[in-house]
C-alpha positions in Angstrom: 30.3 157.9 -68.5 28.4 155.8 -66.0 26.0 157.8 -63.6 28.5 158.0 -60.6 27.1 159.5 -57.5 30.1 160.9 -55.7 30.6 164.3 -54.1 33.8 166.2 -54.1 34.7 165.3 -50.5 33.8 161.6 -51.0 36.2 161.6 -54.1 38.9 163.2 -51.9 38.5 160.5 -49.2 38.7 157.7 -52.1 41.8 159.3 -53.3 43.4 159.4 -49.6 42.4 155.7 -49.2 44.3 154.9 -52.3 47.3 156.9 -51.2 47.5 155.2 -47.9 46.7 151.8 -49.5 47.2 149.2 -46.7 47.2 151.9 -44.0 44.0 153.5 -44.8 42.2 153.8 -41.4 40.3 156.7 -40.1 43.1 158.2 -37.9 45.6 157.9 -40.7 43.2 159.3 -43.3 42.5 162.5 -41.0 46.4 162.9 -40.8 46.9 162.7 -44.4 43.9 164.9 -45.3 45.4 167.5 -43.1 48.9 167.1 -44.5 47.7 167.3 -48.2 45.2 170.1 -47.7 46.5 172.1 -44.8 42.9 171.9 -43.2 41.7 170.4 -40.0 39.0 167.8 -40.2 37.1 165.8 -37.4 37.5 162.1 -37.3 33.8 161.7 -37.2 33.4 163.3 -40.6 35.9 160.8 -42.1 34.0 157.9 -40.4 30.8 159.2 -41.9 32.1 159.4 -45.3 34.0 156.0 -45.0 30.9 154.1 -44.2 28.7 155.9 -46.8 31.4 155.0 -49.4 31.3 151.4 -48.3 27.6 151.3 -48.5 27.8 152.7 -52.1 30.2 150.0 -53.1 33.3 152.3 -53.4 35.1 150.7 -50.5 35.6 147.6 -48.6 36.8 147.2 -45.0 38.4 144.6 -42.9 39.6 144.5 -39.3 43.5 144.4 -38.8 45.3 142.1 -36.4 45.5 143.3 -33.0 48.7 145.0 -32.0 50.5 145.7 -28.7 51.0 149.4 -29.5 47.2 149.9 -29.7 46.6 147.9 -26.4 45.3 144.9 -28.3 42.8 147.0 -30.3 42.2 146.2 -34.0 41.8 149.0 -36.7 39.3 149.0 -39.5 41.3 149.2 -42.8 39.5 150.5 -45.8 40.5 149.4 -49.5 39.3 150.8 -52.8 37.1 148.3 -54.9 37.1 148.0 -58.5 34.1 150.2 -58.8 36.1 153.0 -57.0 39.0 152.6 -59.3 36.7 152.9 -62.3 34.8 156.0 -60.9 38.2 157.8 -60.1 39.4 157.0 -63.6 36.2 158.3 -65.3 36.2 161.5 -63.0 39.7 162.3 -63.7 39.3 161.9 -67.4 36.2 164.0 -67.5 37.9 166.8 -65.5 40.9 166.6 -67.9 38.7 166.9 -71.0 36.8 169.8 -69.6 39.9 171.6 -68.4 41.4 171.4 -71.9 38.2 172.8 -73.6 38.3 176.1 -71.6 39.7 178.8 -74.0 42.9 180.7 -72.7 40.9 183.9 -72.7 38.4 182.5 -70.2 41.5 181.9 -67.7 42.8 185.4 -68.1 41.2 187.8 -65.7 40.6 191.4 -67.1 39.8 194.1 -64.7 37.1 196.7 -65.4 
């Protein structure tokens, strides 16, 4: 496995960008995060992670066309790069391999 530097929250944001695909912009990502996790998050936290992931090469972004519904403002849309796809596949595979190595007894809580 390649030495992937990706935190849990960063991985979650990448997954959300993938889920939203062509509609992955900060406000939509916040809404999807809250829908999927049941937890609130600040849009500035999402912005910070999106730009960090773009800097690391996991995301690319482009400006959308302006729309009347947004008063002519454009959105910055984010897209997964091939590097992100590879990283998500490798992390999922590693988690699955490790999960299936845990003995059943280790998952059974015994009091006392």
